[in-house]
Backbone as JSON, one array per atom type, in Angstrom:
{
  "sequence": "MKRVVIIVAQNFQDEEFVYPYYRVLEEGYPLDVATPGGQNMIGKYGVPARATMSTDNLKASDFDCVILPGGFESPDRLRIRPEVLRFVREMAESGKLVAAICHGPWILISAGVVKGRKVTGYMSIADDLKNAGALYQEQDLVIDGNLISAPHYKNNGEFMKAVVAALRS",
  "N": [[1.03, -0.98, 0.33], [0.44, 2.27, -0.84], [2.29, 4.97, 0.78], [2.16, 8.05, 2.44], [3.48, 11.31, 3.17], [2.58, 14.19, 4.74], [4.03, 17.19, 5.58], [5.02, 19.92, 8.18], [5.35, 22.73, 9.25], [5.53, 25.34, 12.18], [2.68, 27.32, 12.11], [1.33, 26.52, 9.95], [-1.1, 26.47, 7.09], [-3.97, 25.99, 8.17], [-6.6, 25.12, 6.81], [-4.98, 23.87, 4.53], [-3.79, 21.75, 5.76], [-5.34, 20.2, 7.37], [-7.52, 19.28, 5.05], [-6.45, 17.84, 3.21], [-4.99, 15.37, 4.97], [-7.28, 14.24, 6.32], [-8.61, 13.59, 3.71], [-6.9, 11.75, 2.62], [-6.83, 9.8, 4.77], [-9.52, 8.7, 4.65], [-9.13, 7.41, 2.35], [-7.54, 5.37, 3.03], [-4.99, 5.2, 2.83], [-1.54, 4.65, 4.36], [-0.22, 7.38, 6.28], [1.71, 9.59, 7.76], [2.81, 12.46, 9.43], [4.98, 14.93, 9.19], [7.46, 16.8, 11.11], [9.6, 19.29, 12.19], [12.13, 18.34, 14.34], [10.0, 16.29, 15.43], [8.12, 17.67, 16.99], [4.88, 18.81, 17.73], [2.68, 20.74, 15.94], [1.3, 23.97, 15.43], [-1.24, 25.54, 13.82], [-2.12, 28.72, 11.75], [-4.5, 29.16, 12.62], [-4.86, 27.83, 14.93], [-4.85, 25.05, 14.57], [-4.29, 21.66, 15.91], [-1.43, 19.68, 14.79], [-0.69, 16.85, 14.83], [2.47, 15.45, 15.16], [3.85, 12.43, 13.92], [6.75, 11.7, 13.06], [9.92, 12.69, 12.78], [11.55, 15.44, 10.66], [13.97, 14.62, 10.21], [14.02, 12.21, 10.08], [13.38, 11.48, 7.41], [12.73, 9.32, 4.42], [13.22, 8.71, 1.05], [12.73, 6.36, 0.46], [10.85, 5.27, 1.92], [8.47, 6.39, 1.69], [5.62, 6.94, -0.9], [4.58, 9.48, -1.9], [4.41, 13.16, -1.19], [3.13, 15.5, 0.63], [3.09, 19.17, 0.44], [1.84, 21.68, 2.67], [0.63, 25.1, 2.61], [0.65, 28.36, 3.97], [2.37, 30.99, 4.75], [4.59, 30.6, 6.64], [5.02, 28.1, 7.73], [6.24, 26.98, 5.36], [8.07, 28.8, 4.56], [9.67, 28.01, 7.17], [10.43, 25.41, 6.75], [11.66, 25.54, 4.1], [14.58, 25.91, 4.6], [15.59, 23.81, 5.92], [18.12, 21.43, 5.41], [17.41, 18.58, 5.48], [14.8, 18.39, 4.5], [14.92, 19.46, 2.23], [16.49, 17.78, 0.59], [15.07, 15.05, 0.89], [12.41, 16.25, -0.35], [13.66, 16.52, -3.02], [14.64, 14.05, -3.53], [12.3, 12.58, -3.44], [10.89, 13.98, -5.85], [13.02, 13.62, -7.86], [13.14, 10.5, -8.23], [10.8, 10.0, -9.01], [8.25, 10.06, -7.73], [4.98, 11.41, -6.15], [4.84, 14.4, -5.79], [2.88, 16.98, -3.86], [1.88, 20.61, -3.9], [0.65, 23.14, -2.22], [-0.41, 26.63, -2.45], [2.0, 28.47, -0.13], [3.43, 26.34, -0.25], [4.91, 25.56, -2.82], [7.42, 27.01, -2.21], [9.08, 25.15, -1.23], [9.77, 23.48, -3.11], [10.98, 25.07, -4.43], [13.36, 25.74, -3.16], [14.35, 23.08, -3.06], [15.36, 22.54, -5.73], [13.79, 21.79, -7.74], [12.18, 22.39, -9.89], [12.49, 23.6, -12.28], [12.27, 24.0, -15.53], [9.59, 22.87, -15.13], [6.22, 23.11, -15.39], [4.14, 24.52, -13.11], [2.07, 25.9, -10.05], [0.98, 28.12, -7.56], [0.37, 29.82, -4.83], [-0.4, 33.27, -5.86], [1.7, 35.75, -4.74], [4.03, 34.34, -5.09], [4.42, 33.91, -7.64], [6.49, 35.07, -8.73], [8.68, 34.25, -7.69], [8.71, 31.44, -8.64], [8.91, 31.79, -11.45], [11.47, 33.18, -11.45], [12.68, 30.72, -10.58], [13.02, 29.23, -12.66], [10.59, 27.9, -13.38], [7.85, 27.02, -15.24], [5.68, 28.67, -14.8], [2.26, 28.65, -14.29], [-1.0, 29.91, -14.38], [-3.19, 28.76, -12.91], [-6.04, 26.87, -11.6], [-5.24, 24.49, -11.36], [-2.47, 22.56, -11.49], [-0.89, 19.87, -13.22], [2.13, 17.79, -13.64], [3.56, 15.73, -14.67], [4.86, 13.82, -12.39], [4.07, 15.99, -10.19], [2.19, 17.82, -8.8], [0.34, 20.82, -8.45], [-1.56, 23.48, -6.77], [-3.22, 26.96, -6.19], [-4.35, 27.8, -3.45], [-6.23, 27.22, -0.91], [-8.92, 27.12, -1.29], [-9.07, 25.61, -3.6], [-8.79, 23.35, -2.79], [-10.32, 20.57, -3.13], [-10.17, 20.15, -5.82], [-7.46, 19.6, -6.07], [-7.25, 17.87, -3.85], [-8.23, 15.96, -5.3], [-6.85, 15.16, -7.58], [-4.69, 14.35, -6.56], [-5.17, 12.11, -4.91], [-6.03, 10.66, -7.42], [-3.58, 10.22, -8.54], [-2.35, 8.7, -6.64], [-3.43, 6.5, -6.91], [-3.44, 5.38, -9.44]],
  "CA": [[0.1, -0.12, -0.05], [1.19, 3.36, -0.84], [2.23, 5.44, 1.67], [1.98, 9.25, 2.27], [3.69, 11.89, 4.51], [2.46, 15.59, 5.04], [5.4, 17.92, 6.04], [4.6, 20.92, 8.3], [6.15, 23.38, 10.66], [4.64, 26.32, 12.78], [1.82, 28.27, 11.67], [0.83, 26.13, 8.86], [-2.46, 27.33, 7.01], [-5.07, 25.1, 8.87], [-6.95, 24.34, 5.72], [-4.38, 22.89, 3.79], [-3.37, 20.79, 6.49], [-6.33, 19.46, 7.59], [-8.77, 18.6, 4.21], [-5.75, 16.27, 2.76], [-5.08, 14.74, 6.0], [-8.49, 13.36, 5.95], [-9.05, 12.89, 2.81], [-5.66, 10.55, 2.84], [-7.02, 8.82, 5.92], [-10.7, 8.14, 3.71], [-9.05, 6.71, 1.07], [-7.07, 4.2, 3.61], [-3.66, 4.93, 2.8], [-0.86, 4.71, 5.67], [-0.24, 8.5, 6.59], [2.53, 9.95, 8.41], [3.22, 13.93, 9.59], [6.57, 14.85, 9.67], [7.78, 18.07, 11.77], [11.0, 19.71, 12.24], [12.01, 17.8, 15.63], [9.13, 15.47, 15.41], [7.32, 18.13, 17.47], [3.49, 19.13, 17.4], [2.58, 21.77, 15.61], [-0.15, 24.52, 15.2], [-1.34, 26.06, 12.61], [-2.31, 29.8, 12.13], [-5.76, 29.42, 13.37], [-4.95, 26.96, 16.09], [-5.47, 23.52, 14.24], [-2.9, 20.92, 15.46], [-0.81, 18.76, 13.94], [0.51, 16.26, 15.66], [3.54, 14.51, 14.57], [4.54, 11.14, 13.93], [7.86, 11.56, 12.88], [10.75, 13.93, 12.59], [11.76, 15.46, 9.44], [15.39, 14.06, 10.27], [13.89, 11.04, 9.51], [12.56, 11.17, 6.2], [13.69, 8.74, 3.7], [12.6, 8.72, 0.16], [12.41, 4.94, 0.22], [9.5, 5.17, 2.69], [7.26, 6.64, 0.73], [5.11, 7.29, -2.17], [3.81, 10.71, -1.89], [4.92, 14.01, -0.16], [2.18, 16.8, 0.32], [2.98, 20.28, 1.18], [1.02, 22.48, 2.82], [1.17, 26.35, 2.47], [0.59, 29.07, 4.95], [3.79, 31.41, 4.55], [5.82, 30.58, 7.81], [5.94, 26.9, 7.42], [7.0, 26.15, 3.9], [9.41, 29.35, 4.97], [10.58, 27.49, 8.06], [11.03, 24.16, 5.93], [12.71, 25.16, 2.85], [15.84, 26.25, 5.22], [16.05, 22.72, 6.41], [18.21, 20.14, 4.45], [16.78, 17.25, 5.53], [13.58, 18.39, 3.72], [15.11, 19.97, 0.86], [17.28, 16.25, 0.37], [13.59, 14.6, 0.66], [11.61, 16.6, -1.72], [14.12, 16.48, -4.13], [14.73, 12.83, -3.79], [11.26, 12.15, -4.36], [11.02, 14.43, -7.25], [13.68, 12.76, -8.96], [12.28, 9.25, -8.38], [9.41, 9.88, -10.2], [7.62, 9.66, -6.76], [4.33, 11.82, -6.17], [5.03, 15.47, -4.89], [2.33, 17.69, -4.1], [2.61, 21.02, -3.05], [-0.37, 24.06, -2.5], [-0.21, 27.72, -1.99], [3.46, 28.71, -0.67], [4.27, 24.85, -0.47], [5.95, 25.33, -3.74], [8.71, 27.44, -1.87], [10.32, 23.98, -0.51], [10.24, 23.13, -4.24], [11.98, 26.09, -5.36], [14.84, 25.54, -2.6], [14.69, 21.86, -3.23], [15.63, 23.02, -7.26], [12.84, 20.79, -8.5], [11.06, 23.41, -10.51], [12.88, 24.13, -13.5], [11.63, 23.6, -16.55], [8.22, 22.16, -14.76], [4.67, 23.55, -14.88], [3.73, 24.67, -11.57], [1.41, 27.09, -9.7], [1.56, 28.77, -6.26], [-0.23, 31.47, -4.62], [-0.05, 34.73, -6.27], [2.48, 36.3, -4.35], [5.21, 33.71, -5.24], [4.69, 33.73, -8.7], [7.89, 35.69, -9.66], [9.56, 33.43, -6.98], [8.53, 30.21, -9.05], [9.4, 32.07, -12.64], [12.45, 33.19, -11.22], [13.39, 29.71, -10.26], [12.87, 28.48, -13.83], [9.59, 27.45, -13.53], [6.94, 27.37, -16.06], [4.25, 29.24, -14.02], [0.75, 28.55, -14.79], [-1.71, 31.05, -13.43], [-4.34, 28.18, -12.97], [-6.34, 26.39, -10.09], [-4.83, 23.16, -10.19], [-1.23, 22.19, -12.25], [-0.58, 18.36, -13.04], [3.12, 18.22, -14.76], [4.02, 14.5, -14.51], [4.89, 13.58, -10.46], [4.15, 17.34, -9.69], [0.76, 18.61, -8.71], [0.17, 22.63, -7.5], [-2.46, 24.21, -6.43], [-2.73, 28.15, -5.45], [-4.92, 28.47, -2.41], [-7.13, 26.1, 0.31], [-10.31, 26.73, -2.06], [-8.96, 24.58, -4.43], [-8.36, 21.65, -2.1], [-11.17, 19.6, -3.66], [-9.57, 19.26, -7.12], [-6.21, 19.69, -5.72], [-6.66, 16.53, -3.49], [-8.98, 14.86, -6.49], [-5.9, 14.46, -8.42], [-3.84, 13.5, -5.78], [-6.13, 10.48, -4.75], [-6.26, 9.81, -8.57], [-2.22, 9.75, -8.86], [-1.99, 7.4, -5.8], [-4.75, 4.82, -7.35], [-2.8, 4.97, -10.64]],
  "C": [[0.74, 1.25, -0.21], [0.96, 4.36, 0.44], [2.83, 7.22, 1.39], [2.26, 10.2, 3.72], [3.27, 13.4, 3.93], [3.78, 16.27, 6.05], [5.05, 19.43, 6.47], [5.66, 21.67, 8.97], [4.63, 24.8, 11.12], [3.96, 26.9, 11.89], [1.54, 27.97, 10.07], [-0.48, 26.7, 8.52], [-3.28, 25.4, 7.04], [-5.68, 24.09, 7.37], [-6.38, 23.43, 4.92], [-3.47, 21.77, 4.56], [-4.67, 19.91, 6.64], [-7.31, 18.81, 6.42], [-7.53, 17.33, 3.56], [-5.29, 15.48, 3.68], [-6.02, 13.81, 6.08], [-8.68, 12.88, 4.77], [-7.9, 11.67, 2.1], [-6.31, 9.42, 3.57], [-8.21, 8.2, 5.28], [-10.23, 7.19, 2.68], [-7.98, 5.56, 1.69], [-5.19, 4.41, 3.63], [-2.65, 5.33, 4.19], [-0.49, 6.41, 5.79], [0.65, 8.69, 7.76], [2.45, 11.89, 8.22], [4.67, 13.99, 10.42], [6.54, 16.31, 10.22], [9.18, 18.08, 11.98], [11.13, 18.73, 14.1], [10.97, 16.9, 16.12], [8.13, 16.08, 16.63], [6.0, 18.41, 17.06], [3.58, 20.25, 17.09], [1.1, 22.86, 15.37], [-0.01, 25.35, 14.12], [-2.0, 27.57, 12.72], [-3.25, 30.18, 12.49], [-6.02, 28.09, 14.26], [-5.19, 25.42, 15.58], [-3.89, 22.44, 14.58], [-2.7, 20.13, 14.72], [0.43, 17.75, 14.54], [1.39, 15.01, 14.93], [3.99, 13.35, 14.75], [5.75, 10.46, 13.63], [8.62, 13.29, 12.65], [11.33, 14.19, 11.22], [13.27, 15.06, 9.32], [15.03, 12.7, 9.75], [13.31, 10.33, 8.39], [13.34, 10.54, 5.28], [12.47, 8.48, 2.15], [11.94, 7.5, -0.19], [11.26, 4.7, 1.05], [8.26, 5.66, 2.29], [6.72, 6.95, -0.57], [4.67, 8.47, -2.81], [4.29, 11.64, -0.68], [3.57, 15.16, -0.28], [2.9, 18.01, 1.42], [2.46, 21.29, 1.25], [1.29, 23.75, 2.45], [1.02, 26.81, 3.98], [2.27, 29.67, 5.48], [4.79, 30.96, 5.6], [6.01, 29.4, 7.39], [6.46, 26.58, 6.49], [8.23, 27.31, 3.92], [10.55, 28.62, 5.77], [11.39, 26.37, 7.35], [12.16, 24.16, 4.91], [14.33, 25.54, 3.33], [16.38, 24.76, 5.74], [16.37, 21.69, 5.22], [17.67, 19.1, 4.67], [15.55, 17.31, 4.63], [13.77, 18.85, 2.63], [15.96, 18.39, 0.19], [15.93, 15.49, -0.11], [13.06, 15.03, -0.26], [12.67, 16.13, -2.92], [14.34, 15.05, -4.4], [13.61, 12.04, -4.67], [10.72, 12.53, -5.5], [11.77, 13.88, -8.17], [13.54, 11.48, -9.09], [11.14, 9.04, -9.16], [7.95, 9.85, -9.22], [6.49, 11.07, -6.83], [4.24, 13.52, -5.0], [3.8, 16.79, -4.99], [2.01, 18.82, -3.51], [1.56, 22.28, -3.15], [-0.07, 25.34, -1.85], [1.61, 28.44, -1.74], [4.29, 27.52, -0.33], [5.53, 24.85, -1.69], [7.29, 26.64, -3.64], [9.53, 26.58, -1.7], [10.62, 23.68, -2.04], [11.08, 23.75, -4.95], [13.47, 25.98, -4.8], [15.5, 24.07, -2.72], [15.61, 21.6, -4.65], [15.16, 21.89, -8.02], [12.13, 21.35, -9.78], [11.43, 23.96, -11.82], [12.52, 23.52, -14.45], [10.11, 22.99, -16.45], [6.82, 23.22, -14.71], [4.28, 23.59, -13.08], [3.1, 26.01, -10.94], [1.43, 27.19, -8.25], [0.58, 29.9, -6.26], [0.45, 32.76, -5.08], [1.21, 35.35, -5.98], [4.07, 35.22, -4.26], [5.31, 32.8, -6.66], [5.87, 33.81, -9.48], [9.15, 34.58, -8.94], [9.95, 32.51, -8.16], [9.2, 30.7, -10.67], [11.34, 32.41, -12.68], [13.98, 32.02, -10.89], [13.64, 28.49, -11.5], [11.54, 27.71, -14.19], [8.53, 27.48, -14.9], [5.4, 27.59, -15.47], [3.29, 29.09, -14.42], [-0.2, 29.72, -13.48], [-3.49, 30.13, -13.39], [-5.02, 27.85, -11.48], [-5.67, 25.31, -9.77], [-3.85, 23.1, -11.79], [-0.6, 20.97, -11.91], [0.57, 18.71, -13.88], [3.93, 17.02, -14.39], [3.47, 14.32, -13.1], [4.22, 14.8, -9.72], [2.7, 17.82, -9.8], [0.99, 19.61, -7.61], [-1.19, 23.08, -7.96], [-2.04, 25.57, -5.63], [-3.07, 28.49, -4.25], [-5.81, 27.06, -1.92], [-8.39, 26.12, -0.66], [-9.77, 26.22, -3.19], [-8.62, 23.23, -3.91], [-9.02, 20.78, -2.53], [-10.62, 18.95, -4.83], [-8.16, 19.16, -6.74], [-6.27, 17.67, -5.25], [-7.51, 15.39, -4.34], [-7.56, 14.43, -7.34], [-4.65, 14.07, -7.29], [-4.09, 12.22, -5.8], [-5.94, 10.05, -6.02], [-4.83, 9.38, -8.74], [-1.9, 8.65, -8.31], [-2.56, 6.2, -6.18], [-3.69, 4.46, -8.63], [-1.33, 4.04, -10.48]]
}
């Protein structure tokens, strides 16, 4: 059975964690929540993310999908962690599913995996994506091979439909 991990740090966007978390569980996939130091984190509006593992223990060989929620603080905190960048890079390069929403693509930029790829994200990071060599798309959902991205939690439904469809294939 395919395994999924959601990676968050403090002040993640609550809706972009909760919706994917429960959709993955509804589908019956084993799910981990990785955080720096394996500490529980709190979203911008008070939703807890109970960690099941530390980002220090992430191994691409253990997972089939990584989901990167936004909320600008969480991705900004994660994109400076070498273990997160290594993991995301290994996932992307090995063809495993990498899904990022809102500011989550900041992590993809820092991991060096967006050059030449179609990606979307929150409008304020459009220039960051373009400057990193991404083929920025102003769309509600972008699928480019194993990379799925969406710009906002209002796109959670179509974002997770695409993630679930990719997991099933």
